[in-house]
C-alpha positions, 0 to 999 in steps of 0.5 A: 534562539533557533529558527522555527522548523518547517513541517511537511504536511502530507497531502490527502492525495497520497493517503487516498492513492496509497489506499487505492494502490493497496486495494488494487494490488490485493485484487490483482494478487487474488486474481493471479493466485486463483488463476495459477491454482494457489490458494489458502490462508498463507497465500492470502496473508502474503498478499495482504503483506505485499499490498500493505507494503505497496500502500505504505510505500506510495503514502510515504514516497509521496511526501 
């Protein structure tokens, strides 16, 4: 019989931190692209992808 496996329980702080980083990075993305004169749907879509990637990274890396 094998020993029981320990599970890592992700904390709520990493979830909240990931969401906060995602929102903050999107706000910064919008501010910078607007200031530089870039705009439109493709630019915002890339920003959304970047923000989602950063939020996911924070969530997963904090385990």
